[in-house]
C-alpha positions as CSV (number, residue, x, y, z in Angstrom):
1,X,0.0,0.0,0.0
2,X,2.1,3.0,-1.2
3,X,1.3,6.4,0.1
4,X,-0.4,5.2,3.2
5,X,-0.3,7.6,6.1
6,X,-1.7,6.7,9.5
7,X,-4.3,9.1,10.9
8,X,-3.4,11.5,13.8
9,X,-5.8,9.4,16.0
10,X,-3.8,6.2,15.2
11,X,-0.5,7.9,15.9
12,X,-1.8,9.4,19.1
13,X,-3.1,6.0,20.3
14,X,0.1,4.3,19.4
15,X,2.1,7.0,21.2
16,X,0.0,6.5,24.4
17,X,0.6,2.7,24.2
18,X,4.3,3.2,23.8
19,X,4.3,5.7,26.7
20,X,2.6,3.1,28.8
21,X,5.5,0.7,28.3
22,X,8.1,3.4,29.1
23,X,6.5,4.9,32.2
24,X,4.7,2.1,33.9
25,X,6.1,-1.1,35.4
26,X,5.0,-4.5,34.3
27,X,2.5,-6.0,34.2
28,X,1.1,-3.7,31.5
29,X,-2.5,-3.5,30.6
30,X,-1.4,-3.7,27.0
31,X,2.1,-4.7,26.0
32,X,2.4,-3.2,22.5
33,X,6.2,-3.2,21.8
34,X,5.5,-2.7,18.1
35,X,4.1,0.8,19.0
36,X,7.7,1.9,19.9
37,X,8.8,1.2,16.4
38,X,6.0,2.5,14.3
39,X,6.8,4.9,11.5
40,X,5.8,8.5,12.4
41,X,6.3,7.9,16.1
42,X,9.3,9.1,18.0
43,X,11.7,6.3,19.0
44,X,12.0,5.3,22.6
45,X,14.8,7.8,23.4
46,X,12.9,10.7,21.8
47,X,9.7,9.7,23.5
48,X,11.5,9.5,26.9
49,X,12.9,13.0,26.3
50,X,9.6,14.5,25.3
51,X,7.9,12.9,28.4
52,X,10.7,14.3,30.6
53,X,10.1,17.8,29.2
54,X,6.4,17.5,29.7
55,X,6.8,16.3,33.3
56,X,9.1,19.3,34.0
57,X,6.6,21.7,32.5
58,X,3.8,20.2,34.5
59,X,5.9,20.4,37.7
60,X,6.8,24.0,37.0
61,X,3.1,24.9,36.4
62,X,2.1,23.1,39.6
63,X,4.7,24.7,41.7
64,X,4.0,28.1,40.2
65,X,0.5,28.2,41.7
């Protein structure tokens, strides 16, 4: 299937499944290791970095109030 591009909803769902593997300890509700390697998704290292930045931003906002 040439020219196939996953929808933003599919990419978002796969990103959340991959995040679940990176943040939570086993046993996982859904162990989708394939989601970490899907085209269009950041790899494990990039996803960890993005999550770290988000956690820092949330902490800053929480502490600011």
